[in-house]
C-alpha positions as CSV (number, residue, x, y, z in Angstrom):
1,X,-6.2,-15.8,-3.7
2,X,-3.6,-14.9,-6.1
3,X,-1.2,-12.1,-6.9
4,X,-3.6,-11.7,-9.9
5,X,-6.8,-10.5,-8.0
6,X,-4.9,-8.1,-5.8
7,X,-3.4,-6.6,-8.7
8,X,-6.6,-6.5,-10.2
9,X,-8.0,-4.4,-7.5
10,X,-5.4,-2.4,-7.2
11,X,-5.4,-1.2,-11.1
12,X,-8.9,-1.1,-10.3
13,X,-8.0,1.7,-8.0
14,X,-5.5,3.0,-9.9
15,X,-7.5,3.6,-12.9
16,X,-10.6,5.1,-10.9
17,X,-8.0,7.5,-9.3
18,X,-8.0,6.0,-5.9
19,X,-4.1,5.8,-5.5
20,X,-1.1,7.5,-4.3
21,X,2.0,6.5,-5.4
22,X,5.8,6.5,-4.0
23,X,6.8,7.6,-0.3
24,X,6.4,11.1,-0.6
25,X,2.9,11.1,-2.1
26,X,1.6,8.6,0.4
27,X,3.3,10.8,3.5
28,X,2.3,13.9,2.2
29,X,-0.9,12.9,0.4
30,X,-4.1,15.4,1.8
31,X,-6.6,11.9,1.3
32,X,-7.2,9.2,3.4
33,X,-5.0,6.7,2.6
34,X,-6.8,3.1,4.0
35,X,-4.5,0.3,3.0
36,X,-0.4,0.7,2.4
37,X,0.9,-1.3,-0.1
38,X,5.1,-1.6,-0.4
39,X,7.9,-3.5,-1.4
40,X,9.7,-5.4,0.2
41,X,12.8,-3.3,-1.0
42,X,12.2,-0.2,0.0
43,X,14.8,1.4,2.8
44,X,14.2,1.2,6.2
45,X,14.0,5.0,6.1
46,X,11.4,4.5,3.7
47,X,9.2,2.4,5.7
48,X,10.1,4.3,9.0
49,X,8.4,6.8,7.1
50,X,5.2,4.8,5.9
51,X,4.9,3.2,9.2
52,X,4.2,7.0,10.7
53,X,2.1,7.6,7.7
54,X,-0.4,4.6,8.6
55,X,-0.4,5.3,12.0
56,X,-1.6,8.8,11.6
57,X,-4.0,7.6,9.6
58,X,-5.0,4.0,10.9
59,X,-4.3,2.7,7.6
60,X,-3.2,-1.2,7.0
61,X,0.5,-1.2,6.2
62,X,0.8,-4.1,3.6
63,X,5.1,-5.6,2.1
64,X,4.3,-7.2,-0.8
65,X,6.8,-10.3,-1.7
66,X,6.6,-9.6,-5.2
67,X,7.7,-6.6,-6.8
68,X,5.3,-3.6,-6.7
69,X,6.1,-2.2,-10.6
70,X,5.1,-5.9,-11.2
71,X,1.5,-4.5,-9.1
72,X,1.0,-1.1,-10.6
73,X,2.6,-1.4,-14.0
74,X,4.6,1.7,-12.9
75,X,8.5,1.5,-13.0
76,X,10.3,1.6,-10.0
77,X,7.3,2.1,-8.2
78,X,7.5,0.8,-4.2
79,X,4.8,2.0,-2.6
80,X,1.4,2.6,-3.5
81,X,-1.9,3.5,-1.0
82,X,-4.9,3.1,-1.8
83,X,-7.9,5.9,-0.9
84,X,-11.4,4.0,-1.4
85,X,-12.5,2.4,1.3
86,X,-14.0,-0.5,0.2
87,X,-11.5,-1.5,-2.5
88,X,-8.8,-1.1,0.3
89,X,-11.4,-3.5,2.7
90,X,-10.7,-6.3,-0.9
91,X,-6.9,-5.6,-1.0
92,X,-7.0,-6.4,2.9
93,X,-9.6,-9.4,2.3
94,X,-7.3,-10.8,-0.1
95,X,-3.7,-11.3,1.3
96,X,-2.0,-14.3,0.2
97,X,1.5,-15.1,1.1
98,X,2.9,-12.7,-1.3
99,X,1.7,-10.1,0.7
100,X,2.4,-9.8,4.2
101,X,0.1,-7.5,6.8
102,X,2.2,-5.3,9.2
103,X,1.2,-4.7,12.3
104,X,1.3,-1.1,12.8
105,X,1.3,1.0,16.5
106,X,0.3,4.0,17.6
107,X,3.8,5.1,18.9
108,X,4.9,5.1,15.3
109,X,3.3,8.2,14.4
């Protein structure tokens, strides 16, 4: 699958209000986040916060090689979490070479 499939799925999640934006938003979200996508240009401290959030909610953590602003169509957006279980499963099922699933251990939380 191409990057367009992931962009479409993230776009559907955004339009359905099933997305949480930013590291702070994801870390503080009261909703269950099923998949977290982040830009590879994100700082190490922010990635550590996302790892903690992913371990806490048992979410899949995905690093994007492409710019996340192009995926979300929001300027300076570096991370997005998807709260809908089916949309998150579809994103994970359609991962390709531009999106790399990162391992999250229980000790990260």
